[in-house]
RODO-2510 file (C-alpha; in nm, 4 decimals, decimal comma):
residues 224
     n   res          X          Y          Z
     1     m    12,1234    -3,0335    -4,6862
     2     t    11,7978    -2,8555    -4,7433
     3     g    11,4949    -3,0372    -4,6177
     4     y    11,6677    -3,2467    -4,3605
     5     s    11,5815    -3,2457    -3,9897
     6     r    11,8429    -3,1374    -3,7299
     7     s    11,8775    -3,4927    -3,6078
     8     l    11,9620    -3,6211    -3,9600
     9     i    12,2021    -3,3293    -4,0123
    10     g    12,3693    -3,4269    -3,6930
    11     l    12,3970    -3,7851    -3,8190
    12     a    12,5541    -3,6570    -4,1431
    13     i    12,8091    -3,4540    -3,9435
    14     a    12,8898    -3,7575    -3,7315
    15     l    12,9346    -3,9726    -4,0452
    16     a    13,1652    -3,7052    -4,1852
    17     g    13,3676    -3,7392    -3,8723
    18     l    13,3838    -4,1212    -3,9127
    19     a    13,4987    -4,0670    -4,2756
    20     g    13,7713    -3,8357    -4,1627
    21     y    13,8823    -4,0854    -3,9029
    22     v    13,9056    -4,3707    -4,1444
    23     d    14,0614    -4,1544    -4,4161
    24     a    14,3365    -4,0404    -4,1834
    25     i    14,4191    -4,4025    -4,1016
    26     g    14,4239    -4,4959    -4,4577
    27     f    14,6366    -4,1871    -4,5517
    28     i    14,8966    -4,2992    -4,3025
    29     v    14,8939    -4,6679    -4,3911
    30     l    14,9099    -4,5953    -4,7651
    31     s    15,1802    -4,3246    -4,7206
    32     g    14,9842    -4,0457    -4,8754
    33     q    14,6907    -4,2095    -5,0503
    34     f    14,3331    -4,1678    -4,9456
    35     v    14,0517    -4,4186    -4,8873
    36     s    13,7662    -4,1629    -4,9084
    37     f    13,8983    -3,8520    -5,0704
    38     m    13,9020    -3,9638    -5,4388
    39     s    13,9905    -3,6195    -5,5828
    40     g    14,3286    -3,6373    -5,4164
    41     n    14,3858    -3,9908    -5,5478
    42     m    14,2950    -3,8801    -5,8947
    43     t    14,5463    -3,5942    -5,8842
    44     q    14,8183    -3,8151    -5,7466
    45     m    14,7460    -4,0848    -6,0028
    46     s    14,7509    -3,8303    -6,2830
    47     v    15,0837    -3,6743    -6,1734
    48     s    15,2355    -4,0253    -6,1532
    49     i    15,1135    -4,1029    -6,5055
    50     a    15,2574    -3,7773    -6,6371
    51     d    15,5908    -3,8631    -6,4806
    52     g    15,5807    -4,2124    -6,6226
    53     l    15,5670    -4,3649    -6,2757
    54     w    15,3190    -4,6383    -6,3595
    55     a    15,3879    -4,8415    -6,0470
    56     a    15,3091    -4,5419    -5,8314
    57     a    14,9892    -4,4792    -6,0182
    58     r    14,8574    -4,8252    -5,9406
    59     v    14,7824    -4,7726    -5,5738
    60     p    14,5548    -4,4640    -5,6130
    61     a    14,3938    -4,6289    -5,9179
    62     a    14,3190    -4,9449    -5,7251
    63     v    14,1672    -4,7438    -5,4343
    64     i    13,9522    -4,5438    -5,6753
    65     v    13,8169    -4,8727    -5,8247
    66     l    13,7450    -5,0055    -5,4692
    67     f    13,5670    -4,6886    -5,3788
    68     l    13,3534    -4,7181    -5,6901
    69     l    13,2665    -5,0790    -5,5992
    70     g    13,1645    -4,9480    -5,2552
    71     i    12,9321    -4,6912    -5,4151
    72     a    12,7893    -4,9638    -5,6334
    73     l    12,7314    -5,1870    -5,3245
    74     g    12,5564    -4,8917    -5,1467
    75     t    12,3464    -4,8172    -5,4512
    76     v    12,2337    -5,1803    -5,4870
    77     i    12,1384    -5,1857    -5,1188
    78     t    11,9167    -4,8735    -5,1511
    79     y    11,7658    -5,0173    -5,4762
    80     v    11,6840    -5,3525    -5,3142
    81     t    11,5451    -5,1839    -5,0011
    82     e    11,3485    -4,9157    -5,1943
    83     r    11,0162    -5,0824    -5,1217
    84     y    11,0783    -5,0499    -4,7520
    85     s    11,0941    -4,7486    -4,5261
    86     v    11,3617    -4,4762    -4,5369
    87     r    11,4719    -4,5954    -4,1983
    88     t    11,5296    -4,9519    -4,3260
    89     r    11,7364    -4,8216    -4,6220
    90     k    11,9663    -4,6074    -4,3992
    91     v    12,0074    -4,8685    -4,1351
    92     t    12,0876    -5,1385    -4,3897
    93     v    12,3519    -4,9267    -4,5633
    94     l    12,5090    -4,8387    -4,2250
    95     s    12,4969    -5,2033    -4,1145
    96     v    12,6986    -5,3001    -4,4194
    97     v    12,9444    -5,0132    -4,3600
    98     t    12,9790    -5,1374    -4,0027
    99     a    13,0434    -5,5002    -4,1188
   100     l    13,3111    -5,3744    -4,3599
   101     l    13,4872    -5,1819    -4,0924
   102     v    13,4765    -5,4728    -3,8558
   103     l    13,6323    -5,6824    -4,1343
   104     g    13,8933    -5,4182    -4,1778
   105     a    13,9692    -5,3998    -3,8130
   106     i    14,0112    -5,7827    -3,7993
   107     l    14,2426    -5,7801    -4,1010
   108     g    14,4388    -5,4873    -3,9614
   109     s    14,4829    -5,6633    -3,6335
   110     f    14,6502    -5,9475    -3,8217
   111     d    14,8581    -5,6974    -4,0212
   112     i    14,6843    -5,7962    -4,3465
   113     v    14,7121    -5,4351    -4,4672
   114     p    14,5845    -5,4860    -4,8312
   115     g    14,2743    -5,6495    -4,7048
   116     a    14,2159    -5,3829    -4,4316
   117     v    14,2573    -5,1018    -4,6984
   118     t    14,0103    -5,2847    -4,9273
   119     a    13,7452    -5,3006    -4,6534
   120     m    13,8075    -4,9327    -4,5679
   121     a    13,7761    -4,8097    -4,9244
   122     l    13,4596    -5,0192    -4,9816
   123     s    13,3025    -4,8850    -4,6632
   124     m    13,3777    -4,5280    -4,7519
   125     g    13,2229    -4,5720    -5,0908
   126     a    12,9097    -4,7344    -4,9523
   127     v    12,8554    -4,4745    -4,6756
   128     n    12,7689    -4,2082    -4,9321
   129     s    12,4412    -4,3976    -5,0073
   130     v    12,3057    -4,3152    -4,6594
   131     f    12,1654    -3,9771    -4,7759
   132     q    12,0113    -4,0386    -5,1071
   133     r    11,7020    -3,9032    -5,2820
   134     d    11,5610    -4,0044    -5,6172
   135     g    11,8771    -4,2047    -5,6935
   136     e    12,1068    -3,9094    -5,6232
   137     v    12,3414    -3,8510    -5,3269
   138     t    12,2042    -3,5380    -5,1472
   139     i    12,4743    -3,5242    -4,8731
   140     g    12,8199    -3,6556    -4,9489
   141     v    12,9776    -3,7463    -4,6188
   142     t    13,3287    -3,8403    -4,7482
   143     y    13,4141    -3,5245    -4,9463
   144     m    13,3869    -3,1659    -4,8295
   145     t    13,4724    -2,9494    -5,1262
   146     g    13,1070    -2,8943    -5,2046
   147     a    13,0295    -2,8273    -4,8392
   148     l    13,3202    -2,5743    -4,8276
   149     v    13,1860    -2,3972    -5,1442
   150     k    12,8367    -2,3773    -4,9990
   151     m    12,9682    -2,2508    -4,6645
   152     g    13,1547    -1,9756    -4,8503
   153     q    12,8388    -1,8872    -5,0442
   154     r    12,6219    -1,8799    -4,7354
   155     l    12,8733    -1,6708    -4,5402
   156     t    12,8839    -1,4201    -4,8283
   157     g    12,5069    -1,4221    -4,8395
   158     a    12,4897    -1,3518    -4,4682
   159     f    12,7057    -1,0348    -4,5166
   160     l    12,4735    -0,9293    -4,8005
   161     g    12,1626    -0,9546    -4,5874
   162     g    12,0689    -1,3169    -4,6351
   163     p    12,0126    -1,5817    -4,3682
   164     r    12,2665    -1,5249    -4,0869
   165     w    12,3350    -1,8820    -3,9838
   166     a    12,2769    -2,0891    -4,2990
   167     w    12,6516    -2,1508    -4,3264
   168     l    12,6661    -2,3386    -3,9969
   169     q    12,5450    -2,6715    -4,1356
   170     h    12,8125    -2,6798    -4,3961
   171     f    13,0742    -2,5735    -4,1410
   172     g    12,9620    -2,8562    -3,9221
   173     m    13,0320    -3,1052    -4,1982
   174     c    13,3816    -2,9715    -4,2549
   175     a    13,4511    -2,9543    -3,8809
   176     g    13,3258    -3,3020    -3,8378
   177     l    13,5650    -3,4461    -4,0994
   178     i    13,8626    -3,2410    -3,9673
   179     g    13,7957    -3,3510    -3,6090
   180     g    13,7611    -3,7096    -3,7118
   181     a    14,0794    -3,7013    -3,9082
   182     v    14,2708    -3,5656    -3,6112
   183     l    14,1417    -3,8428    -3,3890
   184     g    14,2182    -4,1039    -3,6512
   185     a    14,5753    -3,9874    -3,6895
   186     l    14,6178    -3,9781    -3,3071
   187     a    14,4648    -4,3241    -3,2699
   188     h    14,6913    -4,4726    -3,5388
   189     r    14,9890    -4,3198    -3,3577
   190     w    14,8867    -4,4903    -3,0363
   191     i    14,7662    -4,8300    -3,1603
   192     g    14,8364    -4,8644    -3,5272
   193     t    14,5742    -5,0381    -3,7456
   194     h    14,3941    -5,1512    -3,4300
   195     a    14,2535    -4,7899    -3,4532
   196     l    13,9963    -4,9335    -3,6957
   197     w    13,8060    -5,0911    -3,4030
   198     p    13,6813    -4,7587    -3,2629
   199     a    13,5734    -4,6737    -3,6214
   200     a    13,3750    -4,9957    -3,6354
   201     g    13,2228    -4,9304    -3,3019
   202     t    13,1311    -4,5783    -3,3954
   203     a    12,9696    -4,7017    -3,7120
   204     a    12,7650    -4,9544    -3,5108
   205     a    12,6530    -4,6785    -3,2765
   206     l    12,5585    -4,4504    -3,5694
   207     t    12,3518    -4,7302    -3,7204
   208     a    12,1570    -4,7425    -3,3932
   209     v    12,1205    -4,3645    -3,4014
   210     a    11,9887    -4,3829    -3,7620
   211     w    11,7262    -4,6215    -3,6468
   212     r    11,6118    -4,3794    -3,3832
   213     v    11,6203    -4,0472    -3,5710
   214     t    11,4848    -4,1641    -3,9171
   215     p    11,1061    -4,1574    -3,9289
   216     l    10,9188    -4,4597    -4,0703
   217     r    10,6967    -4,2328    -4,2650
   218     g    10,6611    -3,8640    -4,3237
   219     n    10,7422    -3,5888    -4,5648
   220     r    10,9824    -3,7321    -4,8235
   221     s    11,1906    -3,4161    -4,8405
   222     s    11,2664    -3,4383    -4,4704
   223     v    11,3520    -3,8038    -4,4360
   224     s    11,5124    -3,9242    -4,7668
***
């Protein structure tokens, strides 16, 4: 997260919250599978394979493939819009994420669960292209293991005389995902798959935020 402005870090934390919200809904709908946390799906798929439960392994495998397709979609968008401003790239990716979540909400409202899950997994793969620099993801908003490791390192560094508050950014990412997941689980308990509508609305709002907080030009390290 080095080199990003506070407003962009705030956007990243909000997107982590959105990812947690959507992942919690997917986890409930898929009875223990994830739509954004692929490490968990890989472990579950591997255990099922080891146990010879090939049918059980198909679901996490399918979600992993959909997530990869979402990543590919986000990468293509950033490649196509590379000639334009950083603002245009971020807003375009988030617009597609919003459209996918709207599609998922519509399908979920008609109880077309496989279609809703497909849209959710694609959106969660694509959203990781929002923060990208030189073709590499600089802030992963759907997975927090790296943020947790960095938070632990920064906390240790603070005790050893390093920067006192450097860990807060990474804590914010983890807290954002946890808070979003709690809200997603509660929303699903109240309104079922209709809970995807607030996710779509939030994505639309964050698209507008990205337009406002991302400079048209400036130091590349601070806006990529």
